[in-house]
C-alpha positions, 0 to 999 in steps of 0.5 A: 317053043317056035324057032325064033322063040328058042332063038331069042330065048336063047340070044337074050339069056347070053346077052344077059351076062355081059349087061350084068357087066357092065350094069357092076361096072355101071353102079362102082364108077358112072354117077349118074346111078344113085342107090336107088337107080342101081335097086331098080335095074337090078330086079329088073335085072333079075326078072330078065334072066328068071323070064329068060330060064323058065322060057326055057326050060330051065326046071329040068335041068340044075345044072345047067341052070346053075351056072347060069345063076353062080353068073347073073347072082355073083353079078346081082350081089356084087353091084350091090356090094361094091368094089372089094375095098378094106375100106368098106369093111362090112361090104368087102365081106358080102363082097366075100360071101357071094366070090365063096357061093358061087366058087363052091357051085362051080365046083360042087355042080361042075362034079355032078355034071362030070358025075353025070357022064362018067360012063362016056368014052370021052369022059377022060378030057374033064377029069384032069381039069376038074382034078386041078378046079378041087385044089384051086378051088381049095387054095382059092375058098383061102384067100376069100377065109383071109378077107374074113382074117383081115377085118376079124383083127382088126389090120383092114386099114392097112389092107386099104393103104397097100390095096390100091397096088398090092391086089392088083397083077397090072401093078404088083406083077411089074413089080413093087419098089423097095421093100413090102411089109408084111400086108404088103407081101400076103395081099401080094400072095394071095392074089396070087391064088386068086390067077392059079383058081382062075386059070384052072377053072378054064381049064374045067370048063374046057375039058368039060366043054368037049365032054359036053360036045361028044354025049350031045348035050351042046351043040357042036360050035358051041362045046369048041368054043368054049373048049378053046376059050377055055384054053387060050384064056387060062395060058393069057394068064400063065404067060402073063405072068410068065413075061410081067417076070422077065419081059422088062419095063417098059414092056411088061404092061399089057402082059401085066394087064392082060392077066388082070383081065383075064383074072377078074373074079367074074371072068369065073362064071364066062363060060360056065354061064354061056355053057349052061346056056347052051346046055338049058338050050340044047334040051329044047331043041331036042325035045322039039326034035322029038316033038317032030318025030311024033 
């Protein structure tokens, strides 16, 4: 693969993350996005990601491929299911299953990458974040299992009645008026578990980026960028929750919205996606260097 083709494939793969996010958003909100149009675009999206992965030699690195597929697969499946609401129990279960699969995929893949580079002097930078991710994933699984419990117990209607405020950070972090019922209280707790999980993903990605950069598995620029972004996004969640709790209501809307955006489950795939694409790109560069040296 020549340099221009390699660069185009790498950039195209990176762009597929925001394109996937746009596809999901359009299916949820755009009136023109009928089911046939979405299915056609979804199929094209999947084919494009597969082609780009093949051009970057994805078959040679399953962990990098898993990072990319986790994000692209989530967009392809959740885009079909729509927003997770108890008003549509069946679709909410599909959404929940996709989120569970992605969470487990990220945990297994990040663990495998750390184990692979365990002999590195830089592995200490990734282990604390990985341990946090193990805890975060465990509590997130509780969140997801609870969604199944809501449906199986017949409480979908009760959740649907309150989820517009109790299940979105920009509402409940600012304080809900009146005495909450049990379902409201439960949903707020479950969403707080999600906030904690997403923060641990960011911290783990930051440590992983430093490890991979030190090992030469990603470029220095990408590694530093992901590391800084990981810590910055985790800080947005932690500081946003804190400021939303202490600021007066006239001033807490910005931190509450910042937490909401940073903690959307889709965001858990952003930094792993970038790392995966960068890992594949670095492998192509390494093969080219060996070929030139020969």
